[in-house]
C-alpha positions in Angstrom: 395.9 -108.9 189.4 398.4 -109.8 192.0 399.9 -113.1 193.1 398.9 -114.8 196.3 402.2 -113.9 197.9 401.8 -110.3 196.9 398.2 -110.1 198.1 398.9 -111.8 201.5 401.4 -111.4 204.2 405.1 -111.4 203.2 407.2 -113.7 205.3 410.4 -115.6 204.8 409.4 -118.7 206.7 406.9 -121.2 205.4 403.3 -120.0 205.8 401.3 -121.3 208.8 398.7 -123.8 207.7 395.2 -123.3 209.2 393.3 -125.9 207.2 393.8 -128.4 204.4 391.1 -130.6 202.9 391.5 -132.8 199.8 388.8 -134.5 197.7 386.3 -132.2 199.5 383.6 -132.7 196.8 383.4 -136.5 197.3 380.4 -137.0 199.5 379.0 -140.5 199.5 375.9 -139.7 197.5 378.0 -138.1 194.8 380.3 -141.1 194.7 377.2 -143.4 194.6 375.8 -141.6 191.5 379.1 -141.3 189.7 381.0 -144.4 190.6 379.1 -147.1 192.5 376.0 -147.0 190.4 377.8 -147.4 187.0 380.0 -150.1 188.5 376.9 -152.0 189.7 375.2 -151.4 186.3 378.2 -153.0 184.5 378.0 -156.0 186.8 374.3 -156.3 186.1 374.9 -156.2 182.4 377.6 -158.9 182.5 375.4 -161.1 184.6 372.5 -160.6 182.2 374.6 -161.6 179.2 376.0 -164.6 181.1 372.7 -166.0 182.3 370.8 -166.2 179.0 367.5 -166.6 180.9 364.4 -164.7 181.9 366.3 -163.2 184.7 368.4 -161.4 182.1 365.6 -159.0 181.3 365.2 -158.1 185.0 368.9 -157.5 185.3 368.9 -155.3 182.3 366.1 -153.3 183.9 368.2 -153.0 187.0 371.1 -151.8 184.9 369.0 -149.0 183.5 367.8 -147.9 186.9 371.4 -147.9 188.2 372.5 -145.7 185.3 369.7 -143.2 185.8 371.4 -141.1 188.5 374.6 -141.0 186.5 373.3 -138.9 183.6 372.3 -135.8 185.7 374.8 -136.1 188.5 377.5 -138.8 188.1 379.2 -137.5 185.0 380.4 -134.5 187.0 382.4 -136.7 189.3 385.6 -137.0 187.2 385.8 -133.2 186.9 385.1 -132.5 190.6 387.5 -135.2 191.9 390.5 -132.9 192.6 388.7 -130.1 194.4 390.5 -129.1 197.6 390.8 -126.3 200.1 394.0 -124.7 201.5 394.0 -122.0 204.1 397.4 -120.6 205.4 398.8 -117.4 206.6 399.4 -116.2 203.0 395.8 -116.6 201.9 393.5 -119.2 200.6 393.6 -121.5 197.6 390.7 -123.6 196.3 390.0 -125.9 193.4 393.0 -127.9 192.3 395.3 -126.6 195.0 396.1 -130.1 196.4 396.9 -131.5 192.9 399.1 -128.4 192.2 401.1 -129.1 195.3 401.7 -132.7 194.3 402.5 -131.8 190.7 404.5 -128.6 190.7 405.0 -127.1 187.3 402.3 -129.1 185.6 399.2 -127.4 184.2 395.7 -129.0 183.9 393.3 -128.4 181.0 391.6 -125.1 181.7 388.1 -125.3 180.3 384.8 -124.6 182.0 384.0 -128.2 183.1 387.6 -128.6 184.2 387.6 -125.4 186.4 387.3 -127.8 189.4 391.0 -128.7 188.8 392.2 -125.1 188.4 393.6 -123.1 191.3 391.7 -120.0 192.5 393.9 -118.1 194.9 393.6 -115.0 197.0 395.5 -113.3 199.8 393.7 -112.4 202.9 393.8 -108.7 202.0 391.6 -109.5 199.0 389.0 -111.5 201.0 385.9 -109.4 201.7 383.9 -112.1 203.5 384.3 -115.8 204.1 382.2 -118.4 205.9 380.6 -121.8 205.8 377.0 -122.3 204.9 374.7 -125.3 205.4 371.6 -123.5 204.1 369.8 -126.0 201.9 368.1 -123.4 199.7 371.3 -121.5 199.1 373.2 -124.7 198.3 370.6 -125.7 195.8 371.1 -122.4 194.0 374.8 -122.9 194.0 374.5 -126.3 192.5 372.1 -125.1 189.8 374.6 -122.4 188.8 377.6 -124.8 188.7 379.4 -125.7 185.4 377.1 -127.7 183.2 375.0 -127.3 180.1 375.4 -124.4 177.7 374.5 -121.4 179.8 377.1 -119.0 181.1 378.9 -120.4 184.1 380.2 -118.3 187.1 383.8 -119.4 187.5 384.9 -120.1 191.0 381.5 -121.8 191.8 382.8 -125.3 192.5 379.5 -126.6 193.8 378.7 -130.3 193.3 375.5 -132.5 193.5 374.5 -133.6 196.9 376.8 -131.3 198.9 375.5 -130.4 202.3 377.9 -127.6 203.3 380.1 -125.1 201.4 382.8 -122.6 201.9 381.6 -119.3 200.5 384.2 -116.6 199.7 383.6 -113.0 198.5 386.8 -111.7 197.0 388.3 -108.6 195.4 389.3 -110.0 192.0 392.1 -107.4 191.6 393.9 -109.1 194.5 393.4 -112.7 193.3 395.1 -115.2 191.0 392.4 -116.2 188.5 393.0 -119.1 186.1 392.4 -118.5 182.4 389.4 -120.7 181.8 388.0 -121.1 178.3 384.8 -122.9 177.0 385.1 -126.6 176.2 385.2 -127.5 172.5 385.0 -130.7 170.6 382.5 -133.5 170.0 382.8 -134.9 173.5 382.1 -131.5 175.0 378.8 -130.7 173.1 376.9 -130.7 176.5 379.7 -128.8 178.3 380.2 -125.9 176.0 379.1 -123.1 178.3 381.3 -120.0 178.5 382.6 -118.9 181.9 382.9 -115.5 183.5 385.0 -114.5 186.5 383.0 -113.1 189.4 383.7 -112.3 193.0 381.9 -115.2 194.7 383.7 -118.5 195.1 381.9 -121.6 196.4 383.7 -124.8 197.5 382.1 -127.9 198.9 383.4 -129.2 202.2 382.9 -132.6 204.0 384.0 -131.2 207.4 382.2 -127.9 208.0 382.7 -127.8 211.7 386.5 -128.2 211.4 386.6 -125.6 208.6 384.7 -123.1 210.8 387.1 -123.7 213.7 390.0 -123.1 211.3 388.5 -119.9 210.0 388.1 -118.6 213.5 391.9 -118.8 214.0 392.7 -116.7 210.9 393.6 -113.1 212.0 391.0 -111.2 209.8 389.3 -107.9 210.5 386.1 -108.1 212.5 383.0 -109.0 210.4 385.0 -110.8 207.7 384.3 -114.4 208.9 380.8 -115.6 209.4 377.4 -115.8 207.7 378.1 -115.1 204.0 374.6 -114.0 203.3 373.4 -110.4 203.5 370.4 -109.7 205.8 368.4 -108.0 203.0 368.2 -108.4 199.2 369.1 -105.5 197.1 372.7 -104.4 197.9 376.1 -105.2 199.3 376.4 -106.0 203.0 378.2 -103.3 205.1 381.8 -104.3 205.4 382.1 -106.1 202.0 383.9 -103.1 200.4 381.1 -102.4 197.9 381.3 -105.9 196.3 378.1 -107.3 194.8 375.8 -109.1 197.2 375.5 -112.9 197.0 371.8 -112.6 196.3 372.7 -110.6 193.2 374.9 -113.5 192.0 372.1 -115.9 192.8 369.7 -113.9 190.6 372.1 -113.7 187.7 
């Protein structure tokens, strides 16, 4: 594997920035499930305890309803909080790229549920295809394969609940910087113990798909590299992807 600077364009001056997006996983539905609903549930519980009346039971019922979306969706929020996107003349960095810039030299916990805070980096020479998708069916599959549960998790898939658009990147792993991610261990990780495996497809949520598409159009990449990330047919790599596995193969894994 090569470093980002080795894989991209060498230059003495600071790299030209094409696009930067922080907290790109924090859509309002995700925040509601992981932050606002639990906060409202705590308020309902406090009010129920304080009132000591028949209304208390109604408030407790409200509390349970407010907590309902947290269990399948909201508990992912703390892990996905740092997800960011960086595109510059040297290549691309996704995951915890923004946090790494603000905390140089510091290292975050590298387990499967914490992969959202790790930096996945690749020079443009290693990018086989890159584009933004809003396809709902594809996005549902991305979310279903994201890090949760005890089944093997494709590392680099940083999809989150309720996302409506995603940056999809097909890379040559030999030209990327891949974080060493291990399975989560311990009593608090019993539901997050899935092993992870590095694969060539990275998925990153974005809250500004139009701006991201405009930025990608400015990157000097070979023709056919930027655009629709999905092959026209199922069953093989798309022409121009350098023989990399097709995205549909990854979906079916």
